[in-house]
C-alpha positions as MATLAB code, in Angstrom:
seq = 'MTSIQTQFWTWRGQQINYQVAGQVAESGTAILLIHGFGASVGHWRKNIPELVKVTKVYAIDLLGFGASAKPLPNSELSYSFETWGNQIADFCREVIAEPVILVGNSIGAIAAMQGAVYAPELVKKVILINCSLRLLHESKQANLPRFRQVGSKLLQQILQNRAIASIFFNQIRNRKAIRNILKQAYYRQEAISEELIDILLKPAFDPHAVDVFVAFISYSFGPTPEELLEILPCEAILIWGEKDAWEPINLGREFQRFEVVKEFIAIANAGHCPQDEVPELINPILQKYCLESPSSNSSQLL';
ca = [
     107.844   97.120  116.263;
     104.712   98.895  116.460;
     102.018   98.305  114.274;
     100.226   99.906  111.318;
      96.138   99.769  112.262;
      94.122   99.962  109.469;
      90.901  101.135  110.110;
      87.828  102.964  108.815;
      85.820  105.988  109.980;
      82.388  107.212  108.729;
      82.458  110.942  107.101;
      79.084  111.846  105.480;
      77.891  108.919  104.873;
      80.877  107.588  103.050;
      83.558  104.665  104.408;
      86.904  106.540  104.557;
      89.646  104.559  104.942;
      92.790  105.514  107.732;
      96.393  103.974  108.585;
      97.495  104.614  112.450;
     100.673  103.812  114.341;
     102.308  104.905  117.395;
     101.967  107.660  120.301;
     102.185  110.921  120.877;
     105.651  111.712  122.211;
     105.640  114.387  125.291;
     108.034  116.322  122.908;
     106.070  115.629  120.152;
     103.135  116.620  117.850;
     100.575  114.026  115.883;
     101.109  113.836  112.125;
      98.913  113.472  109.012;
      99.830  112.808  105.999;
      98.011  113.325  102.924;
      98.275  111.320   99.495;
      98.526  113.138   95.853;
      96.372  112.066   92.744;
      95.881  108.568   92.447;
      97.867  107.555   95.457;
      96.477  106.480   98.506;
      98.202  105.821  102.088;
     100.206  103.095  100.287;
     102.886  105.868   99.117;
     103.406  106.467  102.621;
     104.763  103.047  103.267;
     108.632  104.048  103.775;
     107.365  107.326  106.010;
     105.100  105.542  109.060;
     107.414  103.062  110.133;
     110.190  105.817  110.636;
     107.829  108.817  111.538;
     106.047  106.502  114.504;
     109.339  106.280  116.411;
     108.854  109.849  117.152;
     105.139  110.383  116.756;
     101.571  109.075  116.408;
     101.112  109.230  112.900;
      98.046  109.377  110.520;
      97.608  108.498  106.981;
      94.397  109.250  105.101;
      92.918  108.179  101.929;
      91.047  111.647  100.609;
      87.488  110.436   99.392;
      87.400  108.663   95.744;
      90.818  107.272   96.172;
      92.989  104.472   97.759;
      90.220  102.583   99.567;
      87.993  105.046  100.590;
      84.122  105.313   99.280;
      83.611  106.219   95.787;
      80.891  107.914   95.405;
      78.997  109.167   92.427;
      79.764  113.397   92.348;
      76.911  115.697   93.309;
      76.208  119.196   95.072;
      76.809  117.540   98.152;
      79.605  115.551   97.639;
      81.893  116.784   94.548;
      85.531  115.551   93.947;
      86.994  119.202   95.235;
      89.470  120.687   97.446;
      86.434  122.206   99.496;
      84.900  118.497   99.997;
      88.563  117.119  100.756;
      89.091  119.871  103.018;
      86.593  119.599  105.052;
      87.123  115.460  105.362;
      90.887  116.598  106.851;
      89.209  119.084  109.337;
      86.768  116.821  110.401;
      89.073  113.709  110.485;
      91.348  115.952  112.654;
      88.284  116.685  115.064;
      86.932  113.385  115.316;
      89.647  111.308  115.170;
      92.710  112.705  115.884;
      91.342  115.009  118.735;
      94.726  117.258  119.311;
      96.732  119.399  117.721;
      98.287  117.789  114.502;
     100.844  118.541  111.821;
      99.617  118.042  108.109;
     101.921  116.584  105.209;
     100.692  116.330  101.907;
     102.079  115.696   98.655;
     100.823  116.946   95.254;
      97.561  117.510   95.330;
      97.482  116.594   99.278;
      99.089  119.646   99.512;
      96.219  121.916   98.589;
      93.894  119.798  100.588;
      96.185  120.086  103.396;
      96.017  124.082  103.264;
      92.428  124.013  103.066;
      92.361  121.451  106.169;
      93.786  123.742  108.062;
      91.993  127.128  106.957;
      88.820  125.027  108.281;
      90.454  123.873  111.090;
      92.668  126.318  112.596;
      92.373  125.165  116.250;
      94.076  122.128  115.789;
      96.330  122.294  112.927;
     100.006  123.335  113.836;
     102.028  123.320  110.820;
     101.603  121.884  107.183;
     104.484  120.503  104.894;
     103.904  120.944  101.319;
     105.782  118.303   99.487;
     106.176  119.376   96.034;
     102.234  121.469   95.991;
     100.756  121.348   93.039;
     100.714  124.291   91.526;
      97.390  124.077   89.833;
      98.178  125.361   86.304;
      95.445  124.319   84.453;
      93.164  126.244   86.824;
      90.998  128.762   84.743;
      92.640  131.737   87.083;
      96.374  130.169   85.114;
      95.830  128.757   82.103;
      95.943  132.496   80.357;
      99.888  132.026   81.129;
      99.767  128.981   79.428;
     100.732  128.803   75.197;
      98.122  128.799   73.377;
      98.319  125.310   72.175;
      98.250  123.870   75.565;
      95.299  126.135   76.921;
      93.034  124.867   73.792;
      94.700  120.957   74.108;
      93.474  121.351   77.923;
      89.962  122.463   77.339;
      89.352  120.057   74.530;
      90.689  117.021   76.827;
      88.219  118.165   79.582;
      85.478  118.613   76.951;
      85.874  115.157   75.518;
      85.967  113.581   78.419;
      82.751  114.599   80.045;
      81.317  111.544   77.467;
      81.635  109.434   79.652;
      82.351  106.295   77.283;
      85.081  108.141   75.847;
      86.059  108.892   79.451;
      85.489  104.888   79.855;
      87.882  104.379   77.134;
      90.460  106.368   77.864;
      90.705  105.510   81.686;
      90.863  101.984   80.233;
      93.942  102.887   78.305;
      95.961  104.067   81.529;
      94.601  101.593   83.814;
      97.195   98.877   83.468;
     100.826   98.191   84.582;
     102.701   99.425   81.259;
     100.861  102.504   81.372;
     100.840  103.487   85.299;
     104.828  102.289   85.096;
     105.244  105.041   82.190;
     103.131  107.928   83.935;
     105.946  106.996   86.854;
     108.640  107.712   84.541;
     107.745  111.415   84.307;
     106.580  111.945   87.739;
     110.302  110.050   89.443;
     113.588  110.957   88.645;
     114.755  107.884   90.722;
     113.562  105.655   88.617;
     114.780  102.424   90.553;
     112.100  103.621   92.853;
     109.376  102.634   90.887;
     108.803   99.265   92.028;
     105.795   96.223   91.586;
     104.407   97.069   94.785;
     104.274  101.077   93.812;
     102.749  100.265   90.772;
     100.008   97.896   92.788;
      99.185  100.436   95.467;
      98.344  102.794   92.314;
      96.684  100.255   90.109;
      94.373   98.337   92.063;
      92.061  101.218   93.372;
      91.545  102.280   89.692;
      89.373   98.932   89.269;
      87.170  100.099   92.276;
      83.305  101.439   90.958;
      82.977  104.505   89.796;
      86.687  105.042   90.287;
      86.420  106.310   86.142;
      83.869  109.092   87.498;
      86.309  109.918   90.094;
      89.223  110.513   87.489;
      87.016  112.482   85.460;
      85.554  114.886   87.980;
      89.170  115.974   88.890;
      90.386  116.368   85.135;
      87.331  118.429   84.429;
      87.893  120.427   87.588;
      89.410  123.701   86.592;
      87.847  125.893   89.915;
      88.939  126.168   93.248;
      91.688  127.619   95.392;
      95.242  128.000   93.673;
      98.280  127.231   96.321;
      98.418  131.348   96.358;
      95.371  132.286   97.650;
      95.512  129.323  100.592;
      99.024  130.620  101.403;
      98.075  133.983  101.680;
      95.312  132.963  104.066;
      96.828  130.247  105.955;
      96.514  130.167  109.424;
      99.890  128.434  110.363;
     103.475  128.288  109.251;
     104.060  126.191  106.277;
     107.699  124.366  105.539;
     108.011  123.444  101.872;
     109.747  120.544  100.303;
     110.264  120.191   96.491;
     112.065  117.329   94.687;
     114.600  119.556   92.367;
     113.584  117.300   89.125;
     110.263  117.108   89.176;
     108.973  117.333   85.396;
     105.269  118.100   86.977;
     106.032  120.996   88.962;
     109.053  123.275   88.551;
     111.020  123.702   91.563;
     111.759  127.569   89.776;
     107.958  127.986   89.902;
     107.613  126.521   93.889;
     110.245  128.989   95.228;
     108.492  131.592   94.804;
     105.947  130.880   97.186;
     108.510  131.750   99.414;
     107.247  135.389   99.437;
     104.575  134.587  101.586;
     105.218  135.005  105.373;
     103.624  131.479  106.317;
     106.585  129.696  104.568;
     108.980  129.606  107.028;
     111.384  127.287  104.859;
     112.008  126.032  101.724;
     113.911  122.765  101.375;
     115.334  121.702   97.944;
     115.553  117.636   97.496;
     118.031  117.164   95.229;
     117.992  114.638   92.621;
     114.447  113.816   93.250;
     111.102  114.217   91.556;
     107.299  114.798   91.893;
     107.315  112.012   94.784;
     110.257  112.627   96.884;
     108.771  110.827  100.265;
     109.008  107.628   97.918;
     111.991  108.066   96.148;
     114.133  109.423   98.724;
     112.937  108.510  101.920;
     115.673  108.363  104.298;
     116.406  112.176  103.272;
     112.534  112.840  103.696;
     111.762  111.162  106.556;
     114.491  113.260  109.342;
     112.958  116.249  107.968;
     109.642  115.427  108.921;
     110.968  113.970  112.332;
     112.358  117.125  112.709;
     109.497  119.197  112.323;
     107.243  116.709  114.802;
     109.712  117.554  117.366;
     110.133  121.285  116.880;
     108.539  124.438  117.642;
     107.631  127.136  115.214;
     111.174  127.936  112.797;
     112.524  131.245  111.431;
     112.413  131.555  107.295;
     115.353  130.040  106.012;
     115.987  128.041  102.880;
     118.344  125.498  102.097;
     119.374  122.116   99.688;
     119.770  118.760  100.476;
];
């Protein structure tokens, strides 16, 4: 059994946590797993042991999440997709140092595309799992119902007050609240384990965790998935849990209009995090793409 090593990499003066396991197969491509908002490398615990059977696997904690550093946001290190894209691109160059496939879930999918734009010489493919639609982006809020537009902006303004933000953050920094949030995100309720709650809860008690939360909640700019798909330098594979209550699959299907999208795979009876809800379906797909050459446009349902 191949061991999974936890290591730290210093990036722009900050400690970045990552995991690595296995060796690149002769016919395979290394893979880098990128978590979503509030998650960490632990969200890939059901995937790494299977992926390592076919290739070398990396999983990284984005700056501000998991066991990575959580510095106060400033002009040099803001919590944005540009920052995370640069982090991913530099990790590909400095640590992986060979061609790689980027796999991202939710906002991790946006970060993966931004990383591919910044490191086109190394990224062979991106696999986007329930990609964030960024519906709260400034350019998209006009399409939301009026009450949602007003409510979102008001919440962002209120949370700019750190004292209020701390009170709000403390209300969701407990097991019951996290379980309730997961019940919205996960269609397979049996996948909501105590282990998963621990993975999400522990980093929330790190210094400045509340500042990371506020910084991202207030972030309504940066790239949209559509903008990144328009300039993506490699092909994209989209995987989508059909029962995602946060990122509706009907909106995700619209991304098939972009030339770089070579396949759209709908996962039946899965929500926002199918890699954790139904790893038995997702792992073979990821294994396949680690071993395959670029594919043609298609769409399928699992």
